[in-house]
C-alpha positions as a Python dict, from the first residue, in 0.01 Angstrom:
ca = {
    (1, 'M'): (0, 0, 0),
    (2, 'K'): (283, 238, 87),
    (3, 'K'): (451, 166, -244),
    (4, 'S'): (129, 250, -428),
    (5, 'L'): (96, 583, -246),
    (6, 'I'): (459, 672, -311),
    (7, 'L'): (422, 577, -677),
    (8, 'L'): (101, 781, -704),
    (9, 'A'): (268, 1086, -541),
    (10, 'A'): (569, 1057, -776),
    (11, 'L'): (335, 1035, -1076),
    (12, 'A'): (143, 1344, -959),
    (13, 'L'): (465, 1544, -912),
    (14, 'T'): (598, 1437, -1252),
    (15, 'T'): (271, 1532, -1421),
    (16, 'A'): (263, 1869, -1247),
    (17, 'A'): (623, 1942, -1348),
    (18, 'A'): (556, 1845, -1708),
    (19, 'R'): (247, 2068, -1728),
    (20, 'A'): (437, 2363, -1578),
    (21, 'Q'): (691, 2345, -1859),
    (22, 'S'): (443, 2340, -2145),
    (23, 'A'): (347, 2664, -2322),
    (24, 'P'): (27, 2827, -2198),
    (25, 'T'): (-265, 2803, -2434),
    (26, 'P'): (-454, 3123, -2514),
    (27, 'P'): (-821, 3146, -2420),
    (28, 'P'): (-1057, 3038, -2701),
    (29, 'N'): (-1180, 3395, -2766),
    (30, 'A'): (-830, 3555, -2770),
    (31, 'Q'): (-715, 3733, -3083),
    (32, 'P'): (-413, 3568, -3247),
    (33, 'T'): (-106, 3787, -3232),
    (34, 'Q'): (102, 3860, -3538),
    (35, 'P'): (468, 3777, -3496),
    (36, 'S'): (696, 4076, -3537),
    (37, 'T'): (882, 4076, -3868),
    (38, 'A'): (1140, 4326, -3741),
    (39, 'P'): (1479, 4178, -3663),
    (40, 'L'): (1554, 4146, -3294),
    (41, 'T'): (1835, 4323, -3114),
    (42, 'D'): (1946, 4294, -2755),
    (43, 'R'): (1695, 4571, -2676),
    (44, 'G'): (1397, 4422, -2861),
    (45, 'P'): (1275, 4456, -3221),
    (46, 'L'): (1474, 4687, -3446),
    (47, 'R'): (1269, 4994, -3534),
    (48, 'L'): (1265, 5165, -3870),
    (49, 'P'): (1421, 5513, -3898),
    (50, 'E'): (1072, 5662, -3936),
    (51, 'Q'): (958, 5496, -3613),
    (52, 'Q'): (1269, 5614, -3430),
    (53, 'A'): (1214, 5970, -3556),
    (54, 'Q'): (847, 5960, -3454),
    (55, 'N'): (937, 5843, -3104),
    (56, 'Q'): (1206, 6107, -3063),
    (57, 'A'): (978, 6381, -3203),
    (58, 'N'): (707, 6281, -2954),
    (59, 'L'): (957, 6292, -2670),
    (60, 'L'): (1087, 6635, -2775),
    (61, 'A'): (733, 6766, -2821),
    (62, 'R'): (651, 6662, -2467),
    (63, 'E'): (976, 6780, -2308),
    (64, 'L'): (1013, 7108, -2500),
    (65, 'A'): (642, 7198, -2534),
    (66, 'L'): (662, 7219, -2914),
    (67, 'S'): (382, 7372, -3118),
    (68, 'P'): (216, 7140, -3373),
    (69, 'E'): (403, 7318, -3653),
    (70, 'Q'): (736, 7277, -3474),
    (71, 'E'): (662, 6912, -3404),
    (72, 'T'): (595, 6845, -3772),
    (73, 'K'): (918, 7017, -3877),
    (74, 'V'): (1121, 6841, -3608),
    (75, 'Q'): (981, 6504, -3714),
    (76, 'Q'): (1073, 6570, -4077),
    (77, 'V'): (1427, 6671, -3983),
    (78, 'L'): (1467, 6368, -3754),
    (79, 'T'): (1332, 6129, -4017),
    (80, 'T'): (1578, 6261, -4277),
    (81, 'Q'): (1864, 6242, -4028),
    (82, 'R'): (1777, 5884, -3923),
    (83, 'Q'): (1758, 5771, -4285),
    (84, 'Q'): (2095, 5932, -4359),
    (85, 'M'): (2248, 5761, -4055),
    (86, 'Q'): (2113, 5425, -4166),
    (87, 'A'): (2261, 5478, -4513),
    (88, 'T'): (2591, 5582, -4356),
    (89, 'R'): (2606, 5262, -4151),
    (90, 'Q'): (2547, 5052, -4460),
    (91, 'Q'): (2803, 5242, -4670),
    (92, 'A'): (3071, 5237, -4400),
    (93, 'G'): (3098, 4862, -4429),
    (94, 'G'): (3250, 4820, -4084),
    (95, 'N'): (3486, 5118, -4103),
    (96, 'R'): (3413, 5255, -3758),
    (97, 'R'): (3623, 5569, -3797),
    (98, 'A'): (3444, 5675, -4117),
    (99, 'M'): (3110, 5595, -3960),
    (100, 'A'): (3191, 5797, -3646),
    (101, 'Q'): (3294, 6100, -3855),
    (102, 'A'): (2977, 6080, -4063),
    (103, 'M'): (2763, 6041, -3749),
    (104, 'R'): (2930, 6345, -3589),
    (105, 'A'): (2866, 6551, -3902),
    (106, 'G'): (2504, 6432, -3904),
    (107, 'R'): (2455, 6538, -3541),
    (108, 'E'): (2604, 6881, -3612),
    (109, 'Q'): (2373, 6921, -3912),
    (110, 'L'): (2075, 6816, -3697),
    (111, 'E'): (2163, 7073, -3431),
    (112, 'T'): (2191, 7346, -3694),
    (113, 'Q'): (1849, 7257, -3833),
    (114, 'L'): (1693, 7239, -3488),
    (115, 'K'): (1832, 7585, -3404),
    (116, 'G'): (1622, 7717, -3692),
    (117, 'I'): (1305, 7546, -3569),
    (118, 'L'): (1324, 7580, -3189),
    (119, 'T'): (1314, 7896, -2981),
    (120, 'T'): (1626, 7989, -2785),
    (121, 'D'): (1477, 7854, -2462),
    (122, 'Q'): (1368, 7530, -2629),
    (123, 'F'): (1710, 7478, -2785),
    (124, 'T'): (1881, 7538, -2449),
    (125, 'K'): (1652, 7280, -2289),
    (126, 'Y'): (1724, 7043, -2581),
    (127, 'Q'): (2097, 7071, -2511),
    (128, 'Q'): (2033, 7002, -2143),
    (129, 'L'): (1834, 6691, -2234),
    (130, 'L'): (2124, 6571, -2451),
    (131, 'A'): (2370, 6627, -2167),
    (132, 'Q'): (2147, 6430, -1927),
    (133, 'R'): (2118, 6148, -2179),
    (134, 'R'): (2496, 6133, -2226),
    (135, 'E'): (2542, 6120, -1849),
    (136, 'Q'): (2291, 5835, -1817),
    (137, 'I'): (2476, 5642, -2087),
    (138, 'R'): (2809, 5701, -1910),
    (139, 'E'): (2664, 5573, -1583),
    (140, 'R'): (2538, 5253, -1748),
    (141, 'R'): (2862, 5189, -1934),
    (142, 'P'): (3097, 4954, -1750),
    (143, 'L'): (3427, 5105, -1646),
    (144, 'Q'): (3701, 5032, -1897),
    (145, 'E'): (4038, 4936, -1768),
    (146, 'N'): (4344, 5081, -1938),
}
């Protein structure tokens, strides 16, 4: 009798463990989800330059209190800049120095264009946001030993 109870308990534990490892099934009325076709990176799906520009324009609109006209112009400038950066990455073919120089020139061009769109106060706040972002990146970066 004891052997039967032990065998039954072992079977129950094995069954429970096997069920816990299987994928959950969606409820019968759940909508099927479409798998993302975007390639994955270590931070999630890779976004298109237009999506990146839209997200950044939304962030700047919120942080800098942009007018609708300014937001539209900023989004256009950011979209163009993102597309140029993507083309630069592809053309560089792994030449990091050439890519870095092109990226630096692209950032300078972006700042020049934003100066023409933003008010003086907004541009000052934009530069402060960039400085904060750089500092956050520095804090997350592991210390490099020389």
